[in-house]
N, C-alpha and C positions, 0 to 999 in steps of 0.2 A: 354209715352204709358205702358197704368197700365197693369199686367201681368193676367194669368191664373193661377187657381189653377194648382203644379205643378204634375204631376200624379194621377192625380183622373182618377174613371171608370165611366160610367153611362151605365147602360143599358135600352132601349127603346121600350117598346113594343104599339104599338097602333093600328091604323087603315093600310088597303093594300091600297097602290096605291094611287093616285091623288086624291083628292075629287072635290073641285072648281074650281079649278087653271085650267081649261080647254084650255082656247085661250092662242093661238099656239106666240111662239116667234116674228111671222114676223110681227100677229096681234097687238103689240103690241111695238113692237121698230123697229123703220129702222133703218134695215144695211147698211153701208158703210165699201167701199172696202178701204182696207192701205196699202200699196203696200211697204215693208220693204227688203232692201240686206241686207244677209249673207254670213257666210264661203264660200259657192261656187261663190258670187260674180254675183246670177243674183238674179233679181225680186223679190218675193212672195207675190203674192195677198194675204193677208187674210180679212174675213169679219169679222166684231167687230158688237156687238148690243146692245147697253146701253139704260136699263133699270131704271127707278128708277128716286129718288134723279140728280138734276144736281150737275156739279164739281161745287163748291169745295168739295161738301158732300164725303166719305172715298170712296172710290173705292174698289169695289170685282169682282173680274175678274174671269172670268169662267173658264180652260183648258179639254179638253174633248180628250177623249182614242182614240185610233189608229183608231176604226175606229164610234168614237163617231160623234155629231150635238152639236150646241146650243142647238136645240133644247131640249134635251134630260135635258137640265135644267133647262125646261122651267115652270114646276110646284114648284123648291125649290125659284127659282125666283120672281114668282109670293108673295110669304112666307118674303121676307127680301124687296123688292122693297121700302114698304115705312118707312120705314131706311139708304137706304146705295142707294147707286151709283153702278148699278149691267153691270159689262163690260163683254159681253160670245166675245170671240176670234176664233174664227174657219180657225185654218192653214191647205192646202189645203197638208194636211199629206203623202197624195199620190201618191203626183206633185213631193214632193222635189228629187234632185237630187244632185250628189255630196258629197262634204262635209255637207249640210243642211241634209242630209237621212238620218243620226243616231240621236243618242239621244243628241247625243252634240251638233250637227248642229241645228233640234228643240227648242230645250233649247237659245241657242244665237239669232236664230232666235226671239223666247218670249223675251228676256232681250232686243231687239234693237227694238223692238214693243212696247212695255210695259216703256222702257226708252221715247224714244219721243212722242209719244201718248198721258199719264201720265203726266210725268213729276210731278209722288210725288206720296210715299214708297200705295202697296196696299195691303190689303190681297188677296192672292191668296187661289183658292178654283179647285182644279186636282183631278178628278179620273182617275185610272192605267196610263198611259202612259202620261195623264195629268198633274198626283200628282205626276210619277219619273220627272215632267219637273219643276212644282214647288216647290218640294223639294231641285231638283239642282241648281232651284236660289234663293234660299232662303239659300243654301251654300255658294254658290260664291257671291250676290249681295244682301247683307245683307240692306243694301241703301234703295232696291226698293221693300224689303216683311212689310209689317208696321204687318202680320199676315198670319199662312198657317193654310191650312184645306186639311186633309189627307183622301179619300176614296178610297180606294180598291188599292192602289197607288203602283204602282212597282218599282223597286231600289233593293226588295232583295229577292224575294222567289214571282218566278211564274211560274202558272203552265198555263195548259191548251190550249189554242186561242197560245199562244206565245211558247207554250214551241215545236209544231207540225204541223208550222203554213206549209202553202203547198201554191206554181206555180202557178196560177190558178184551184183555190178551186174546187170542183160541189159546186151545189147550196142544196144540202144533206148534204155536210160536214160540211156548215155555216148554215143549220137551226139548226144542232146539237151543233156545237161549240158557234153561238149565245145565242140557248136554255143556255149553257151552263153558261150563265152570272146571268139566273135568278137562283129565287129558288121556285121563285111562274112564270112557264109558263107562265102563260096567260099575262102576264104584258108585253112580246115578242111584238115587231108590225111587221107582215108580213111586214113591206115595207122595215123597215130596212136592211131584210136578202134578200132581192131586189135588194134596194140598191148598201148593199155588193155586190152580185152576178154580177152586173152590172159594178161595179170599180172594182172589178177581174179577172173580165173575160180579163182586159185591161194588156196585159205583165207585161207594165212597174210595172203598181201600184202593179201588182201581188207580183214585184220582191220587192217595193218598200216596200212594207207591209214585207216582209220577212228581207228586210235590220234591216227597224226598231225594227221589234223585236227584232234582232240578238241582236241588240247594247244594247237594254236599257239590255237584258238577261247578256249581258257582262259588265253592269257598274252597280256596285252591289257599294249601297254609303254604306255598313258598316260606320267603325268607323269615317265617311266625316259628317252624319248625327250628331255625338257633337257638330258640329262646327255650328246648324241654334240655330238664337239666336232667333227668333221670336214666341212669344208664334205661341201655333199649336195645332189645335182641329184634333182630328184621327176617324174619322169615320170610325165603318166596321159593314157589315153584318156578323153575325156568323157563315152563312151558303154560304160562297162566299167557292166557289175550283181553284179560280183562279188566286188569292192573299190570301189564308185563314189566318185562321186568326195564325195563327205563326206568319206570318209576320208584322200582327198587335204588335205585343206579342212585336215586337222586334226594329220596331220603337218605340212605347212609353219607351223599355230598353234605347235606344241611345240619340233619344231629351230631350232636359233637363227639358225643362218644357211645358208640354204636356197634356194634357187630352184626353180620352177615351171616346166614346159612342161606347157602344156594342147595333144594330140592329137586335134583332132577325128575327125568316124565311124571310128572307132578303138574295141576295148573292153580287155577284162585280157592280150591280148598283142601289146603293140605293139612290140615286137620283130619281131615275123613283120606282123602288117600293116601299122604303119608302120617302116621299118628306115630309110629315106632321111633322116626326121625325128629319129627316134633314133638315126642316128649324127649327122647336125649335130647335137646337140642336146649329145651322148657330147665330141666334135672341140670345142666353146665350152668344154663344162668342163674339157676336159686341157689346155685352153689356159692355164685357171687354177687349176690344183691339183700 
């Protein structure tokens, strides 16, 4: 494994939003269900979609945030599928119960899934809560992590949605909070607001959201990040108000072997707002891991 240049920073400017990569993930990759048992001792059914090159190509695993979907990665996946085995993992986070329903439990579920499903080290790509899981995996199970890509990851500084999450939030609150994920709110999909509202009107789902958010905030990675050995790409929106730029600076100061790509005019969901630049950064990174 080769390493990326340590502590380099790049700013990408370019087109806004998605261009030609318009087909949905579901249309180009068949979903399969993988059942894994975590700390709670109950089976959890995760949705896995594979796109791109077949095994034994290097697997690149995409991990979504708390209200995320596999589909949110589609435009980035289109830009790397020619050279990698993209594996999108959708965990039913709001259905988790007991010891599974925490940042630690969700991380253990992901570790167990990837250890049995892939059987080889992978490049982990995580946004927000998914980035937190990816970072924790790189610390705890370096044997499973060939490379690490963090985009607006939690684990150091989080604001906005995770700081004042409500039980049974209103549609208006959700629209405002989801809107805060974007610099350009025209990139926000109204269907995501409706889906989140339907999910969180379920009291159990709302309580799971609160518990997952609170355990993530309490799990400050801090100096543990110095144990990350995998080459790491940190992709961050300069206008991210959920995990602000100082969070990126802290990740970069603590992870030894890292490079940083800044995306201008971009918020907390760079894979949606800036897929061209995100994909370009990933292709450059994959050339070196």
